[in-house]
N, CA, C and O atoms as a GROMACS GRO file, in nm:
protein
  576
    1MET      N    1  -4.136   0.237  -2.669
    1MET     CA    2  -3.996   0.212  -2.698
    1MET      C    3  -3.974   0.237  -2.847
    1MET      O    4  -4.059   0.204  -2.930
    2ARG      N    5  -3.861   0.293  -2.879
    2ARG     CA    6  -3.827   0.319  -3.018
    2ARG      C    7  -3.749   0.200  -3.074
    2ARG      O    8  -3.651   0.155  -3.014
    3VAL      N    9  -3.794   0.150  -3.190
    3VAL     CA   10  -3.733   0.034  -3.254
    3VAL      C   11  -3.700   0.070  -3.398
    3VAL      O   12  -3.785   0.119  -3.472
    4ALA      N   13  -3.576   0.046  -3.439
    4ALA     CA   14  -3.537   0.065  -3.578
    4ALA      C   15  -3.581  -0.059  -3.656
    4ALA      O   16  -3.559  -0.172  -3.611
    5LEU      N   17  -3.641  -0.038  -3.771
    5LEU     CA   18  -3.685  -0.147  -3.858
    5LEU      C   19  -3.623  -0.125  -3.994
    5LEU      O   20  -3.648  -0.023  -4.059
    6GLY      N   21  -3.542  -0.220  -4.038
    6GLY     CA   22  -3.474  -0.204  -4.165
    6GLY      C   23  -3.482  -0.328  -4.251
    6GLY      O   24  -3.489  -0.440  -4.201
    7SER      N   25  -3.481  -0.306  -4.381
    7SER     CA   26  -3.482  -0.415  -4.478
    7SER      C   27  -3.418  -0.366  -4.606
    7SER      O   28  -3.423  -0.247  -4.639
    8ASP      N   29  -3.358  -0.460  -4.679
    8ASP     CA   30  -3.301  -0.421  -4.808
    8ASP      C   31  -3.405  -0.432  -4.919
    8ASP      O   32  -3.378  -0.393  -5.033
    9MET      N   33  -3.522  -0.485  -4.886
    9MET     CA   34  -3.634  -0.492  -4.981
    9MET      C   35  -3.763  -0.459  -4.908
    9MET      O   36  -3.786  -0.505  -4.796
   10ALA      N   37  -3.848  -0.380  -4.973
   10ALA     CA   38  -3.980  -0.355  -4.918
   10ALA      C   39  -4.066  -0.479  -4.945
   10ALA      O   40  -4.030  -0.562  -5.029
   11GLY      N   41  -4.176  -0.491  -4.875
   11GLY     CA   42  -4.264  -0.604  -4.900
   11GLY      C   43  -4.353  -0.635  -4.782
   11GLY      O   44  -4.360  -0.561  -4.684
   12GLU      N   45  -4.422  -0.748  -4.794
   12GLU     CA   46  -4.521  -0.790  -4.696
   12GLU      C   47  -4.464  -0.808  -4.556
   12GLU      O   48  -4.521  -0.759  -4.459
   13LEU      N   49  -4.352  -0.878  -4.545
   13LEU     CA   50  -4.298  -0.908  -4.412
   13LEU      C   51  -4.256  -0.782  -4.337
   13LEU      O   52  -4.298  -0.764  -4.222
   14PRO      N   53  -4.176  -0.694  -4.395
   14PRO     CA   54  -4.140  -0.573  -4.320
   14PRO      C   55  -4.262  -0.488  -4.282
   14PRO      O   56  -4.265  -0.429  -4.174
   15GLU      N   57  -4.360  -0.483  -4.369
   15GLU     CA   58  -4.481  -0.405  -4.338
   15GLU      C   59  -4.559  -0.470  -4.223
   15GLU      O   60  -4.613  -0.400  -4.138
   16ALA      N   61  -4.565  -0.603  -4.220
   16ALA     CA   62  -4.632  -0.673  -4.111
   16ALA      C   63  -4.558  -0.650  -3.979
   16ALA      O   64  -4.620  -0.633  -3.874
   17ILE      N   65  -4.425  -0.650  -3.985
   17ILE     CA   66  -4.346  -0.623  -3.865
   17ILE      C   67  -4.372  -0.481  -3.816
   17ILE      O   68  -4.388  -0.458  -3.696
   18ASP      N   69  -4.376  -0.386  -3.907
   18ASP     CA   70  -4.405  -0.247  -3.873
   18ASP      C   71  -4.541  -0.238  -3.803
   18ASP      O   72  -4.553  -0.172  -3.700
   19ARG      N   73  -4.642  -0.303  -3.859
   19ARG     CA   74  -4.777  -0.301  -3.798
   19ARG      C   75  -4.773  -0.361  -3.658
   19ARG      O   76  -4.833  -0.306  -3.565
   20TRP      N   77  -4.703  -0.475  -3.642
   20TRP     CA   78  -4.695  -0.541  -3.511
   20TRP      C   79  -4.630  -0.447  -3.410
   20TRP      O   80  -4.680  -0.430  -3.299
   21LEU      N   81  -4.518  -0.387  -3.448
   21LEU     CA   82  -4.446  -0.298  -3.356
   21LEU      C   83  -4.535  -0.182  -3.313
   21LEU      O   84  -4.542  -0.150  -3.194
   22ARG      N   85  -4.602  -0.118  -3.407
   22ARG     CA   86  -4.688  -0.004  -3.375
   22ARG      C   87  -4.808  -0.047  -3.291
   22ARG      O   88  -4.847   0.024  -3.198
   23ALA      N   89  -4.865  -0.163  -3.322
   23ALA     CA   90  -4.980  -0.214  -3.246
   23ALA      C   91  -4.942  -0.244  -3.100
   23ALA      O   92  -5.027  -0.243  -3.012
   24HIS      N   93  -4.814  -0.270  -3.078
   24HIS     CA   94  -4.766  -0.298  -2.942
   24HIS      C   95  -4.702  -0.175  -2.877
   24HIS      O   96  -4.629  -0.187  -2.779
   25GLY      N   97  -4.731  -0.058  -2.932
   25GLY     CA   98  -4.692   0.067  -2.869
   25GLY      C   99  -4.552   0.118  -2.897
   25GLY      O  100  -4.506   0.211  -2.832
   26HIS      N  101  -4.484   0.058  -2.993
   26HIS     CA  102  -4.348   0.101  -3.024
   26HIS      C  103  -4.348   0.210  -3.131
   26HIS      O  104  -4.432   0.210  -3.221
   27GLU      N  105  -4.254   0.300  -3.120
   27GLU     CA  106  -4.228   0.399  -3.224
   27GLU      C  107  -4.129   0.334  -3.321
   27GLU      O  108  -4.030   0.274  -3.277
   28VAL      N  109  -4.154   0.345  -3.450
   28VAL     CA  110  -4.072   0.276  -3.549
   28VAL      C  111  -3.989   0.376  -3.630
   28VAL      O  112  -4.042   0.474  -3.683
   29VAL      N  113  -3.859   0.350  -3.638
   29VAL     CA  114  -3.768   0.425  -3.724
   29VAL      C  115  -3.742   0.336  -3.845
   29VAL      O  116  -3.676   0.233  -3.833
   30ARG      N  117  -3.793   0.375  -3.961
   30ARG     CA  118  -3.781   0.293  -4.082
   30ARG      C  119  -3.650   0.323  -4.154
   30ARG      O  120  -3.612   0.439  -4.173
   31LEU      N  121  -3.581   0.215  -4.194
   31LEU     CA  122  -3.450   0.227  -4.257
   31LEU      C  123  -3.444   0.148  -4.387
   31LEU      O  124  -3.529   0.062  -4.413
   32GLY      N  125  -3.344   0.178  -4.468
   32GLY     CA  126  -3.322   0.103  -4.591
   32GLY      C  127  -3.435   0.123  -4.690
   32GLY      O  128  -3.480   0.235  -4.713
   33ALA      N  129  -3.481   0.014  -4.749
   33ALA     CA  130  -3.587   0.020  -4.850
   33ALA      C  131  -3.720   0.068  -4.793
   33ALA      O  132  -3.812   0.098  -4.869
   34LEU      N  133  -3.731   0.075  -4.661
   34LEU     CA  134  -3.855   0.117  -4.597
   34LEU      C  135  -3.862   0.268  -4.579
   34LEU      O  136  -3.965   0.321  -4.537
   35ALA      N  137  -3.754   0.338  -4.612
   35ALA     CA  138  -3.748   0.484  -4.600
   35ALA      C  139  -3.705   0.542  -4.734
   35ALA      O  140  -3.592   0.518  -4.777
   36PRO      N  141  -3.792   0.617  -4.800
   36PRO     CA  142  -3.757   0.673  -4.931
   36PRO      C  143  -3.626   0.751  -4.927
   36PRO      O  144  -3.602   0.831  -4.836
   37GLY      N  145  -3.542   0.725  -5.026
   37GLY     CA  146  -3.416   0.797  -5.038
   37GLY      C  147  -3.300   0.735  -4.961
   37GLY      O  148  -3.186   0.780  -4.976
   38ASN      N  149  -3.326   0.634  -4.879
   38ASN     CA  150  -3.218   0.569  -4.804
   38ASN      C  151  -3.147   0.466  -4.891
   38ASN      O  152  -3.203   0.414  -4.987
   39ASP      N  153  -3.023   0.436  -4.855
   39ASP     CA  154  -2.948   0.329  -4.919
   39ASP      C  155  -3.009   0.197  -4.873
   39ASP      O  156  -3.014   0.170  -4.753
   40ALA      N  157  -3.054   0.116  -4.967
   40ALA     CA  158  -3.122  -0.008  -4.932
   40ALA      C  159  -3.032  -0.130  -4.937
   40ALA      O  160  -3.080  -0.242  -4.914
   41ALA      N  161  -2.904  -0.114  -4.965
   41ALA     CA  162  -2.814  -0.229  -4.968
   41ALA      C  163  -2.800  -0.286  -4.826
   41ALA      O  164  -2.790  -0.210  -4.730
   42TRP      N  165  -2.799  -0.419  -4.815
   42TRP     CA  166  -2.798  -0.480  -4.682
   42TRP      C  167  -2.682  -0.435  -4.594
   42TRP      O  168  -2.702  -0.421  -4.473
   43PRO      N  169  -2.560  -0.410  -4.646
   43PRO     CA  170  -2.455  -0.362  -4.556
   43PRO      C  171  -2.491  -0.227  -4.492
   43PRO      O  172  -2.466  -0.204  -4.374
   44SER      N  173  -2.549  -0.139  -4.572
   44SER     CA  174  -2.588  -0.008  -4.521
   44SER      C  175  -2.702  -0.018  -4.421
   44SER      O  176  -2.702   0.052  -4.320
   45VAL      N  177  -2.799  -0.104  -4.450
   45VAL     CA  178  -2.914  -0.122  -4.360
   45VAL      C  179  -2.866  -0.173  -4.224
   45VAL      O  180  -2.905  -0.121  -4.120
   46GLY      N  181  -2.781  -0.275  -4.226
   46GLY     CA  182  -2.730  -0.330  -4.101
   46GLY      C  183  -2.649  -0.230  -4.022
   46GLY      O  184  -2.665  -0.217  -3.900
   47ARG      N  185  -2.562  -0.158  -4.091
   47ARG     CA  186  -2.477  -0.058  -4.025
   47ARG      C  187  -2.562   0.056  -3.968
   47ARG      O  188  -2.542   0.097  -3.854
   48GLU      N  189  -2.658   0.106  -4.047
   48GLU     CA  190  -2.742   0.216  -4.000
   48GLU      C  191  -2.824   0.175  -3.878
   48GLU      O  192  -2.836   0.251  -3.782
   49ALA      N  193  -2.880   0.055  -3.881
   49ALA     CA  194  -2.957   0.007  -3.766
   49ALA      C  195  -2.867  -0.011  -3.645
   49ALA      O  196  -2.904   0.027  -3.534
   50GLY      N  197  -2.750  -0.068  -3.666
   50GLY     CA  198  -2.655  -0.083  -3.556
   50GLY      C  199  -2.618   0.050  -3.494
   50GLY      O  200  -2.609   0.061  -3.371
   51ASN      N  201  -2.597   0.149  -3.577
   51ASN     CA  202  -2.564   0.283  -3.525
   51ASN      C  203  -2.681   0.343  -3.448
   51ASN      O  204  -2.659   0.414  -3.350
   52CYS      N  205  -2.804   0.316  -3.492
   52CYS     CA  206  -2.922   0.364  -3.418
   52CYS      C  207  -2.925   0.304  -3.278
   52CYS      O  208  -2.955   0.373  -3.181
   53VAL      N  209  -2.895   0.175  -3.269
   53VAL     CA  210  -2.895   0.108  -3.138
   53VAL      C  211  -2.778   0.158  -3.054
   53VAL      O  212  -2.796   0.190  -2.936
   54ARG      N  213  -2.660   0.166  -3.112
   54ARG     CA  214  -2.542   0.210  -3.037
   54ARG      C  215  -2.560   0.351  -2.982
   54ARG      O  216  -2.522   0.378  -2.868
   55SER      N  217  -2.618   0.440  -3.062
   55SER     CA  218  -2.634   0.579  -3.020
   55SER      C  219  -2.750   0.600  -2.923
   55SER      O  220  -2.760   0.705  -2.859
   56GLY      N  221  -2.837   0.500  -2.911
   56GLY     CA  222  -2.955   0.516  -2.826
   56GLY      C  223  -3.074   0.573  -2.898
   56GLY      O  224  -3.180   0.592  -2.838
   57GLU      N  225  -3.059   0.602  -3.028
   57GLU     CA  226  -3.173   0.650  -3.106
   57GLU      C  227  -3.285   0.546  -3.105
   57GLU      O  228  -3.403   0.581  -3.110
   58ALA      N  229  -3.247   0.419  -3.100
   58ALA     CA  230  -3.343   0.309  -3.089
   58ALA      C  231  -3.294   0.213  -2.981
   58ALA      O  232  -3.173   0.191  -2.966
   59ALA      N  233  -3.388   0.156  -2.907
   59ALA     CA  234  -3.351   0.058  -2.804
   59ALA      C  235  -3.310  -0.074  -2.867
   59ALA      O  236  -3.220  -0.143  -2.820
   60TYR      N  237  -3.379  -0.110  -2.975
   60TYR     CA  238  -3.356  -0.235  -3.046
   60TYR      C  239  -3.372  -0.210  -3.195
   60TYR      O  240  -3.416  -0.103  -3.237
   61ALA      N  241  -3.336  -0.310  -3.274
   61ALA     CA  242  -3.362  -0.306  -3.418
   61ALA      C  243  -3.413  -0.442  -3.461
   61ALA      O  244  -3.378  -0.545  -3.403
   62VAL      N  245  -3.496  -0.440  -3.564
   62VAL     CA  246  -3.543  -0.561  -3.631
   62VAL      C  247  -3.503  -0.544  -3.777
   62VAL      O  248  -3.540  -0.446  -3.841
   63LEU      N  249  -3.428  -0.642  -3.829
   63LEU     CA  250  -3.374  -0.630  -3.964
   63LEU      C  251  -3.411  -0.751  -4.049
   63LEU      O  252  -3.423  -0.863  -4.000
   64CYS      N  253  -3.428  -0.726  -4.179
   64CYS     CA  254  -3.458  -0.832  -4.274
   64CYS      C  255  -3.372  -0.814  -4.399
   64CYS      O  256  -3.346  -0.702  -4.443
   65CYS      N  257  -3.331  -0.925  -4.455
   65CYS     CA  258  -3.279  -0.932  -4.591
   65CYS      C  259  -3.316  -1.071  -4.642
   65CYS      O  260  -3.377  -1.148  -4.568
   66TRP      N  261  -3.280  -1.104  -4.763
   66TRP     CA  262  -3.327  -1.228  -4.823
   66TRP      C  263  -3.302  -1.348  -4.733
   66TRP      O  264  -3.392  -1.429  -4.710
   67THR      N  265  -3.179  -1.361  -4.682
   67THR     CA  266  -3.148  -1.472  -4.591
   67THR      C  267  -3.147  -1.429  -4.444
   67THR      O  268  -3.159  -1.513  -4.355
   68GLY      N  269  -3.134  -1.301  -4.418
   68GLY     CA  270  -3.116  -1.250  -4.283
   68GLY      C  271  -2.971  -1.246  -4.241
   68GLY      O  272  -2.935  -1.179  -4.144
   69THR      N  273  -2.887  -1.318  -4.313
   69THR     CA  274  -2.746  -1.328  -4.279
   69THR      C  275  -2.671  -1.197  -4.302
   69THR      O  276  -2.594  -1.153  -4.217
   70GLY      N  277  -2.694  -1.134  -4.417
   70GLY     CA  278  -2.621  -1.013  -4.452
   70GLY      C  279  -2.642  -0.901  -4.351
   70GLY      O  280  -2.545  -0.840  -4.305
   71VAL      N  281  -2.768  -0.873  -4.317
   71VAL     CA  282  -2.793  -0.765  -4.222
   71VAL      C  283  -2.738  -0.798  -4.084
   71VAL      O  284  -2.695  -0.709  -4.011
   72SER      N  285  -2.739  -0.927  -4.047
   72SER     CA  286  -2.684  -0.963  -3.915
   72SER      C  287  -2.533  -0.944  -3.913
   72SER      O  288  -2.478  -0.896  -3.814
   73ILE      N  289  -2.465  -0.982  -4.021
   73ILE     CA  290  -2.320  -0.961  -4.029
   73ILE      C  291  -2.288  -0.812  -4.022
   73ILE      O  292  -2.200  -0.770  -3.947
   74ALA      N  293  -2.359  -0.732  -4.102
   74ALA     CA  294  -2.332  -0.588  -4.107
   74ALA      C  295  -2.361  -0.522  -3.972
   74ALA      O  296  -2.282  -0.439  -3.926
   75ALA      N  297  -2.472  -0.556  -3.910
   75ALA     CA  298  -2.505  -0.496  -3.780
   75ALA      C  299  -2.403  -0.532  -3.674
   75ALA      O  300  -2.367  -0.448  -3.591
   76ASN      N  301  -2.355  -0.656  -3.677
   76ASN     CA  302  -2.258  -0.700  -3.577
   76ASN      C  303  -2.121  -0.634  -3.591
   76ASN      O  304  -2.038  -0.647  -3.502
   77LYS      N  305  -2.097  -0.563  -3.699
   77LYS     CA  306  -1.973  -0.487  -3.716
   77LYS      C  307  -1.973  -0.359  -3.632
   77LYS      O  308  -1.868  -0.298  -3.610
   78VAL      N  309  -2.091  -0.318  -3.584
   78VAL     CA  310  -2.103  -0.196  -3.504
   78VAL      C  311  -2.077  -0.231  -3.358
   78VAL      O  312  -2.141  -0.321  -3.302
   79ALA      N  313  -1.985  -0.160  -3.297
   79ALA     CA  314  -1.951  -0.185  -3.156
   79ALA      C  315  -2.076  -0.176  -3.068
   79ALA      O  316  -2.156  -0.083  -3.081
   80GLY      N  317  -2.092  -0.274  -2.980
   80GLY     CA  318  -2.204  -0.274  -2.888
   80GLY      C  319  -2.328  -0.344  -2.940
   80GLY      O  320  -2.424  -0.364  -2.865
   81VAL      N  321  -2.327  -0.382  -3.066
   81VAL     CA  322  -2.442  -0.451  -3.124
   81VAL      C  323  -2.423  -0.601  -3.109
   81VAL      O  324  -2.315  -0.655  -3.131
   82ARG      N  325  -2.532  -0.667  -3.071
   82ARG     CA  326  -2.537  -0.812  -3.065
   82ARG      C  327  -2.659  -0.855  -3.146
   82ARG      O  328  -2.768  -0.871  -3.092
   83ALA      N  329  -2.638  -0.874  -3.275
   83ALA     CA  330  -2.746  -0.910  -3.367
   83ALA      C  331  -2.758  -1.061  -3.375
   83ALA      O  332  -2.658  -1.132  -3.382
   84ALA      N  333  -2.882  -1.109  -3.372
   84ALA     CA  334  -2.908  -1.252  -3.377
   84ALA      C  335  -3.001  -1.284  -3.493
   84ALA      O  336  -3.110  -1.228  -3.504
   85LEU      N  337  -2.957  -1.374  -3.579
   85LEU     CA  338  -3.040  -1.423  -3.689
   85LEU      C  339  -3.126  -1.535  -3.632
   85LEU      O  340  -3.074  -1.637  -3.588
   86CYS      N  341  -3.256  -1.517  -3.633
   86CYS     CA  342  -3.348  -1.612  -3.571
   86CYS      C  343  -3.450  -1.663  -3.673
   86CYS      O  344  -3.488  -1.592  -3.766
   87ALA      N  345  -3.493  -1.787  -3.653
   87ALA     CA  346  -3.592  -1.848  -3.742
   87ALA      C  347  -3.714  -1.896  -3.667
   87ALA      O  348  -3.810  -1.944  -3.729
   88ASP      N  349  -3.714  -1.884  -3.535
   88ASP     CA  350  -3.830  -1.927  -3.457
   88ASP      C  351  -3.833  -1.852  -3.324
   88ASP      O  352  -3.736  -1.786  -3.286
   89ALA      N  353  -3.946  -1.863  -3.254
   89ALA     CA  354  -3.966  -1.789  -3.130
   89ALA      C  355  -3.870  -1.831  -3.020
   89ALA      O  356  -3.822  -1.747  -2.944
   90ALA      N  357  -3.842  -1.961  -3.009
   90ALA     CA  358  -3.752  -2.007  -2.903
   90ALA      C  359  -3.612  -1.950  -2.920
   90ALA      O  360  -3.548  -1.912  -2.822
   91THR      N  361  -3.565  -1.943  -3.043
   91THR     CA  362  -3.433  -1.886  -3.069
   91THR      C  363  -3.433  -1.737  -3.039
   91THR      O  364  -3.336  -1.685  -2.983
   92ALA      N  365  -3.539  -1.667  -3.076
   92ALA     CA  366  -3.549  -1.523  -3.048
   92ALA      C  367  -3.548  -1.496  -2.898
   92ALA      O  368  -3.479  -1.406  -2.851
   93ALA      N  369  -3.625  -1.574  -2.823
   93ALA     CA  370  -3.627  -1.558  -2.677
   93ALA      C  371  -3.490  -1.589  -2.618
   93ALA      O  372  -3.443  -1.516  -2.531
   94GLY      N  373  -3.427  -1.696  -2.663
   94GLY     CA  374  -3.295  -1.732  -2.613
   94GLY      C  375  -3.190  -1.628  -2.645
   94GLY      O  376  -3.102  -1.602  -2.564
   95ALA      N  377  -3.200  -1.568  -2.763
   95ALA     CA  378  -3.104  -1.464  -2.801
   95ALA      C  379  -3.113  -1.345  -2.706
   95ALA      O  380  -3.010  -1.287  -2.670
   96ARG      N  381  -3.233  -1.309  -2.666
   96ARG     CA  382  -3.250  -1.199  -2.571
   96ARG      C  383  -3.205  -1.241  -2.432
   96ARG      O  384  -3.132  -1.168  -2.364
   97GLU      N  385  -3.249  -1.360  -2.389
   97GLU     CA  386  -3.223  -1.403  -2.252
   97GLU      C  387  -3.076  -1.435  -2.227
   97GLU      O  388  -3.017  -1.384  -2.131
   98TRP      N  389  -3.016  -1.517  -2.310
   98TRP     CA  390  -2.882  -1.568  -2.284
   98TRP      C  391  -2.771  -1.488  -2.350
   98TRP      O  392  -2.656  -1.491  -2.304
   99ASN      N  393  -2.804  -1.415  -2.458
   99ASN     CA  394  -2.702  -1.340  -2.531
   99ASN      C  395  -2.721  -1.189  -2.523
   99ASN      O  396  -2.640  -1.113  -2.576
  100ASP      N  397  -2.828  -1.144  -2.456
  100ASP     CA  398  -2.858  -1.002  -2.445
  100ASP      C  399  -2.855  -0.935  -2.583
  100ASP      O  400  -2.806  -0.824  -2.598
  101ALA      N  401  -2.910  -1.006  -2.683
  101ALA     CA  402  -2.913  -0.953  -2.819
  101ALA      C  403  -2.998  -0.827  -2.824
  101ALA      O  404  -3.100  -0.816  -2.756
  102ASN      N  405  -2.955  -0.732  -2.905
  102ASN     CA  406  -3.029  -0.607  -2.918
  102ASN      C  407  -3.075  -0.580  -3.062
  102ASN      O  408  -3.136  -0.477  -3.090
  103VAL      N  409  -3.046  -0.673  -3.152
  103VAL     CA  410  -3.094  -0.665  -3.290
  103VAL      C  411  -3.145  -0.802  -3.330
  103VAL      O  412  -3.073  -0.901  -3.322
  104LEU      N  413  -3.270  -0.807  -3.374
  104LEU     CA  414  -3.333  -0.930  -3.421
  104LEU      C  415  -3.331  -0.930  -3.574
  104LEU      O  416  -3.383  -0.837  -3.636
  105CYS      N  417  -3.272  -1.032  -3.633
  105CYS     CA  418  -3.265  -1.043  -3.779
  105CYS      C  419  -3.344  -1.163  -3.825
  105CYS      O  420  -3.350  -1.266  -3.758
  106MET      N  421  -3.407  -1.148  -3.942
  106MET     CA  422  -3.483  -1.260  -3.998
  106MET      C  423  -3.477  -1.259  -4.150
  106MET      O  424  -3.446  -1.158  -4.212
  107SER      N  425  -3.508  -1.374  -4.206
  107SER     CA  426  -3.503  -1.395  -4.351
  107SER      C  427  -3.634  -1.355  -4.416
  107SER      O  428  -3.742  -1.397  -4.374
  108LEU      N  429  -3.624  -1.273  -4.520
  108LEU     CA  430  -3.744  -1.241  -4.600
  108LEU      C  431  -3.794  -1.364  -4.674
  108LEU      O  432  -3.914  -1.381  -4.693
  109ARG      N  433  -3.702  -1.450  -4.715
  109ARG     CA  434  -3.737  -1.568  -4.793
  109ARG      C  435  -3.806  -1.675  -4.710
  109ARG      O  436  -3.902  -1.737  -4.755
  110ALA      N  437  -3.758  -1.698  -4.589
  110ALA     CA  438  -3.799  -1.815  -4.513
  110ALA      C  439  -3.893  -1.786  -4.396
  110ALA      O  440  -3.938  -1.880  -4.331
  111THR      N  441  -3.923  -1.660  -4.368
  111THR     CA  442  -4.004  -1.627  -4.251
  111THR      C  443  -4.145  -1.588  -4.291
  111THR      O  444  -4.164  -1.493  -4.368
  112SER      N  445  -4.242  -1.660  -4.240
  112SER     CA  446  -4.382  -1.623  -4.262
  112SER      C  447  -4.418  -1.510  -4.167
  112SER      O  448  -4.349  -1.486  -4.068
  113ILE      N  449  -4.526  -1.442  -4.196
  113ILE     CA  450  -4.572  -1.335  -4.107
  113ILE      C  451  -4.607  -1.393  -3.971
  113ILE      O  452  -4.575  -1.332  -3.868
  114ALA      N  453  -4.672  -1.508  -3.967
  114ALA     CA  454  -4.708  -1.570  -3.839
  114ALA      C  455  -4.584  -1.601  -3.755
  114ALA      O  456  -4.583  -1.573  -3.635
  115VAL      N  457  -4.482  -1.657  -3.816
  115VAL     CA  458  -4.358  -1.688  -3.742
  115VAL      C  459  -4.289  -1.559  -3.699
  115VAL      O  460  -4.236  -1.552  -3.588
  116ALA      N  461  -4.288  -1.458  -3.784
  116ALA     CA  462  -4.228  -1.330  -3.746
  116ALA      C  463  -4.298  -1.272  -3.623
  116ALA      O  464  -4.232  -1.223  -3.531
  117GLU      N  465  -4.430  -1.278  -3.620
  117GLU     CA  466  -4.504  -1.227  -3.506
  117GLU      C  467  -4.476  -1.308  -3.380
  117GLU      O  468  -4.466  -1.252  -3.271
  118GLU      N  469  -4.462  -1.440  -3.394
  118GLU     CA  470  -4.424  -1.524  -3.280
  118GLU      C  471  -4.286  -1.484  -3.228
  118GLU      O  472  -4.264  -1.476  -3.107
  119MET      N  473  -4.193  -1.460  -3.321
  119MET     CA  474  -4.058  -1.418  -3.280
  119MET      C  475  -4.062  -1.283  -3.208
  119MET      O  476  -3.995  -1.265  -3.106
  120LEU      N  477  -4.141  -1.190  -3.261
  120LEU     CA  478  -4.151  -1.058  -3.197
  120LEU      C  479  -4.212  -1.071  -3.058
  120LEU      O  480  -4.164  -1.007  -2.964
  121ASP      N  481  -4.317  -1.152  -3.043
  121ASP     CA  482  -4.377  -1.175  -2.911
  121ASP      C  483  -4.271  -1.227  -2.814
  121ASP      O  484  -4.258  -1.177  -2.702
  122ALA      N  485  -4.197  -1.328  -2.857
  122ALA     CA  486  -4.096  -1.390  -2.771
  122ALA      C  487  -3.982  -1.294  -2.739
  122ALA      O  488  -3.938  -1.285  -2.625
  123TRP      N  489  -3.936  -1.222  -2.840
  123TRP     CA  490  -3.824  -1.128  -2.824
  123TRP      C  491  -3.856  -1.021  -2.720
  123TRP      O  492  -3.778  -0.997  -2.629
  124PHE      N  493  -3.973  -0.958  -2.734
  124PHE     CA  494  -4.008  -0.848  -2.644
  124PHE      C  495  -4.056  -0.896  -2.507
  124PHE      O  496  -4.059  -0.817  -2.413
  125ALA      N  497  -4.092  -1.023  -2.494
  125ALA     CA  498  -4.130  -1.078  -2.364
  125ALA      C  499  -4.008  -1.122  -2.283
  125ALA      O  500  -4.012  -1.125  -2.160
  126ALA      N  501  -3.900  -1.155  -2.352
  126ALA     CA  502  -3.780  -1.206  -2.285
  126ALA      C  503  -3.698  -1.091  -2.225
  126ALA      O  504  -3.699  -0.979  -2.275
  127THR      N  505  -3.628  -1.123  -2.119
  127THR     CA  506  -3.536  -1.028  -2.058
  127THR      C  507  -3.400  -1.095  -2.040
  127THR      O  508  -3.393  -1.216  -2.018
  128PRO      N  509  -3.294  -1.018  -2.050
  128PRO     CA  510  -3.161  -1.077  -2.032
  128PRO      C  511  -3.146  -1.138  -1.892
  128PRO      O  512  -3.190  -1.080  -1.793
  129THR      N  513  -3.083  -1.252  -1.887
  129THR     CA  514  -3.061  -1.320  -1.760
  129THR      C  515  -2.965  -1.241  -1.671
  129THR      O  516  -2.879  -1.167  -1.719
  130SER      N  517  -2.982  -1.260  -1.542
  130SER     CA  518  -2.888  -1.200  -1.447
  130SER      C  519  -2.787  -1.305  -1.398
  130SER      O  520  -2.704  -1.276  -1.312
  131ASP      N  521  -2.794  -1.426  -1.454
  131ASP     CA  522  -2.702  -1.533  -1.417
  131ASP      C  523  -2.558  -1.486  -1.441
  131ASP      O  524  -2.524  -1.448  -1.553
  132PRO      N  525  -2.474  -1.488  -1.337
  132PRO     CA  526  -2.337  -1.438  -1.351
  132PRO      C  527  -2.256  -1.506  -1.462
  132PRO      O  528  -2.174  -1.441  -1.526
  133ALA      N  529  -2.279  -1.634  -1.485
  133ALA     CA  530  -2.203  -1.704  -1.589
  133ALA      C  531  -2.236  -1.647  -1.727
  133ALA      O  532  -2.147  -1.625  -1.808
  134TYR      N  533  -2.365  -1.623  -1.753
  134TYR     CA  534  -2.404  -1.566  -1.882
  134TYR      C  535  -2.359  -1.420  -1.893
  134TYR      O  536  -2.316  -1.377  -1.999
  135ARG      N  537  -2.370  -1.344  -1.784
  135ARG     CA  538  -2.327  -1.204  -1.787
  135ARG      C  539  -2.177  -1.196  -1.818
  135ARG      O  540  -2.133  -1.106  -1.890
  136ALA      N  541  -2.099  -1.289  -1.762
  136ALA     CA  542  -1.955  -1.290  -1.789
  136ALA      C  543  -1.927  -1.317  -1.937
  136ALA      O  544  -1.837  -1.256  -1.995
  137MET      N  545  -2.005  -1.406  -1.998
  137MET     CA  546  -1.985  -1.434  -2.141
  137MET      C  547  -2.022  -1.313  -2.226
  137MET      O  548  -1.953  -1.282  -2.323
  138ILE      N  549  -2.130  -1.246  -2.189
  138ILE     CA  550  -2.170  -1.125  -2.262
  138ILE      C  551  -2.064  -1.017  -2.247
  138ILE      O  552  -2.031  -0.947  -2.343
  139ASP      N  553  -2.010  -1.002  -2.127
  139ASP     CA  554  -1.902  -0.905  -2.105
  139ASP      C  555  -1.780  -0.938  -2.189
  139ASP      O  556  -1.713  -0.848  -2.239
  140GLU      N  557  -1.750  -1.067  -2.204
  140GLU     CA  558  -1.636  -1.108  -2.286
  140GLU      C  559  -1.656  -1.067  -2.432
  140GLU      O  560  -1.562  -1.023  -2.498
  141VAL      N  561  -1.778  -1.081  -2.482
  141VAL     CA  562  -1.809  -1.040  -2.619
  141VAL      C  563  -1.793  -0.889  -2.633
  141VAL      O  564  -1.742  -0.840  -2.734
  142ARG      N  565  -1.836  -0.815  -2.533
  142ARG     CA  566  -1.824  -0.668  -2.537
  142ARG      C  567  -1.679  -0.624  -2.551
  142ARG      O  568  -1.651  -0.522  -2.614
  143LYS      N  569  -1.587  -0.699  -2.492
  143LYS     CA  570  -1.444  -0.663  -2.495
  143LYS      C  571  -1.382  -0.682  -2.632
  143LYS      O  572  -1.283  -0.617  -2.665
  144SER      N  573  -1.440  -0.771  -2.714
  144SER     CA  574  -1.376  -0.801  -2.843
  144SER      C  575  -1.414  -0.705  -2.952
  144SER      O  576  -1.368  -0.718  -3.065
   0.00000   0.00000   0.00000
């Protein structure tokens, strides 16, 4: 599966995420500070990743910025994107299962590599629910 990986800063966490994704068989599209010559500002990173997901260039995206908030806000501006800022594995799994999130966002400041890997494990293991009540809520978000 192709996954867009973006960050407004290079560093240990994005590189660890890249290694995890590749070790689990994913093709990685590097964005922002992770790709030489790209605009590394968090609004651009979020928008570019969102566009990758919307266009089908990537099935999902994983984004980082200092708090994780900026990239999640920017990605959510792209139609069809449901970006979730997560701080633990349970939230990441819930975002996929109950919200059909397609972009996982995390904080460079507050996320350890171990927690990031737990979130990635949970995110990719979870599947969106088929419960009609949750599907109706997701459809309502799509309309807005």
